[in-house]
Residue frames relative to the residue before (quaternion, step in Angstrom):
aa qw qx qy qz dx dy dz
M 1.0000 0.0000 0.0000 0.0000 0.00 0.00 0.00
E 0.2862 -0.7686 0.5382 0.1943 3.56 -1.09 0.50
I 0.0494 -0.7690 0.6367 0.0283 3.56 -0.99 0.86
E 0.3731 -0.6887 0.5821 0.2183 3.47 -1.39 0.39
I 0.1436 -0.7835 0.5999 0.0753 3.52 -0.89 0.96
L 0.1591 -0.7184 0.6739 0.0664 3.51 -1.17 0.95
A 0.1336 -0.7672 0.6263 0.0363 3.50 -0.88 1.07
F 0.1200 -0.7950 0.5928 0.0473 3.46 -1.04 0.91
G 0.8404 0.1954 -0.1582 0.4801 3.57 -1.28 0.39
R 0.8376 -0.0443 0.0650 0.5405 3.59 -1.03 -0.96
A 0.6401 0.5608 -0.3623 0.3802 3.58 0.86 -0.87
K 0.6147 0.5485 -0.3530 0.4435 3.59 1.16 -0.71
E 0.6635 0.5068 -0.3096 0.4550 3.48 1.01 -0.80
L 0.6654 0.5139 -0.2964 0.4531 3.63 0.97 -0.93
M 0.7081 0.4671 -0.2351 0.4745 3.63 1.07 -0.77
G 0.4119 -0.7556 0.3986 0.3171 3.50 1.30 -0.43
D 0.7668 0.1427 -0.1110 0.6159 3.62 1.33 0.22
H 0.5246 -0.6450 0.4873 0.2670 3.37 -1.38 0.53
R 0.8005 0.1136 -0.0344 0.5874 3.62 1.03 -0.75
I 0.0322 -0.8048 0.5840 -0.1012 3.42 -0.67 1.29
K 0.2248 -0.7239 0.6321 0.1605 3.69 -1.00 0.76
L 0.0145 -0.8116 0.5797 -0.0709 3.55 -0.80 1.07
E 0.2833 -0.7303 0.5934 0.1853 3.57 -0.98 0.96
V 0.0810 -0.7919 0.6041 -0.0367 3.52 -0.87 1.04
E 0.5596 -0.5891 0.4308 0.3926 3.66 -1.11 0.27
D 0.5658 -0.5447 0.4615 0.4125 3.61 -1.09 0.26
Q 0.8385 0.2017 -0.1608 0.4801 3.57 -1.33 0.40
I 0.3090 0.6938 -0.5659 0.3208 3.62 0.82 1.13
S 0.3373 -0.7197 0.5782 0.1841 3.55 -0.97 1.01
I 0.6620 -0.5055 0.3880 0.3946 3.55 -1.29 0.26
E 0.5855 0.5701 -0.3288 0.4734 3.56 1.16 -0.71
E 0.7128 0.4401 -0.2542 0.4833 3.57 0.86 -1.13
F 0.6123 0.5494 -0.3499 0.4482 3.57 1.14 -0.62
K 0.6422 0.4879 -0.3495 0.4769 3.67 0.91 -0.82
L 0.6265 0.5068 -0.3618 0.4688 3.72 0.92 -0.72
L 0.6124 0.5251 -0.3450 0.4797 3.69 0.96 -0.82
L 0.6659 0.5298 -0.3104 0.4236 3.55 0.81 -0.91
L 0.6696 0.5229 -0.2749 0.4501 3.53 1.06 -0.92
V 0.5882 0.5454 -0.3367 0.4931 3.48 1.31 -0.67
R 0.7624 0.4070 -0.2071 0.4585 3.62 0.61 -1.24
Y 0.7676 0.1965 -0.1019 0.6015 3.59 1.08 -0.60
S 0.1200 -0.8459 0.5156 0.0650 3.61 0.43 1.17
A 0.5783 0.6094 -0.3877 0.3793 3.59 1.08 -0.49
L 0.5686 0.6175 -0.3779 0.3905 3.57 1.33 -0.51
G 0.4846 0.6629 -0.3931 0.4137 3.57 1.38 -0.44
S 0.5920 0.6068 -0.3522 0.3965 3.67 1.18 -0.48
L 0.6133 0.5396 -0.3253 0.4764 3.45 1.36 -0.53
S 0.5188 -0.6421 0.4606 0.3261 3.58 -1.00 0.80
N 0.7687 -0.1621 0.1295 0.6050 3.53 1.12 -0.71
F 0.0223 0.7869 -0.6119 -0.0767 3.68 -1.07 0.17
S 0.4086 -0.7210 0.5229 0.1995 3.41 -1.26 0.73
I 0.2682 -0.7497 0.5802 0.1715 3.49 -1.27 0.48
A 0.0808 -0.7625 0.6406 0.0419 3.59 -0.99 0.80
V 0.1010 -0.7950 0.5934 0.0749 3.55 -0.85 0.87
N 0.8259 -0.0406 -0.0665 0.5584 3.62 -0.74 1.16
E 0.6815 -0.5445 0.2221 0.4357 3.55 0.97 1.06
T 0.6138 0.4502 -0.3797 0.5258 3.58 1.13 0.79
Y 0.4919 -0.6739 0.4523 0.3151 3.52 -0.88 1.09
A 0.2925 -0.7916 0.5182 0.1387 3.61 -0.90 0.84
L 0.3404 -0.7145 0.5629 0.2382 3.53 -1.13 0.53
P 0.7129 -0.5019 0.2912 0.3938 3.65 -1.14 0.57
G 0.7482 0.4159 -0.2321 0.4619 3.63 0.97 -0.65
D 0.4420 0.7002 -0.4533 0.3299 3.50 1.34 0.05
Q 0.3423 -0.7170 0.5624 0.2289 3.64 -1.08 0.50
L 0.3376 -0.7035 0.5890 0.2102 3.37 -1.35 0.66
H 0.2582 -0.7765 0.5688 0.0828 3.49 -1.19 0.82
D 0.6477 -0.5022 0.3764 0.4321 3.59 -1.25 0.46
A 0.8593 0.1765 -0.1615 0.4521 3.62 -1.05 0.93
D 0.3404 0.7148 -0.5212 0.3185 3.51 1.33 0.43
V 0.2389 -0.6976 0.6429 0.2072 3.53 -1.33 0.38
V 0.1602 -0.8002 0.5779 -0.0102 3.44 -0.68 1.37
A 0.1553 -0.7749 0.6070 0.0835 3.66 -0.80 1.04
I 0.2214 -0.7310 0.6325 0.1290 3.50 -1.04 0.90
I 0.0541 -0.8104 0.5791 -0.0711 3.59 -0.52 1.33
P 0.2863 -0.7598 0.5722 0.1154 3.47 -0.45 1.48
P 0.6064 -0.4968 0.4556 0.4217 3.63 -1.35 0.18
V 0.2400 -0.7680 0.5822 0.1171 3.39 -1.21 0.75
S 0.0723 -0.7836 0.6082 0.1039 3.55 -1.12 0.29
G 0.2759 -0.7789 0.5561 0.0892 3.48 -1.06 0.83
G 0.1423 -0.7973 0.5764 0.1088 3.42 -1.33 -0.01
């Protein structure tokens, strides 16, 4: 199945683009997806953590992805 990834902030820099189309296997959880991202985009490992939102809603590790989902990669932010 195909999903669209939107990367923000530092994640965009580490992944090399803001918008990426990615083929993933059916029945993949958010937790498995994060591991897949770390394999494909090893530079993401330099982030202390990052959140995942699916179709504009924060996702939990056990949530499942579906065909045509839009997944946002949201790195930690700091303010001052």
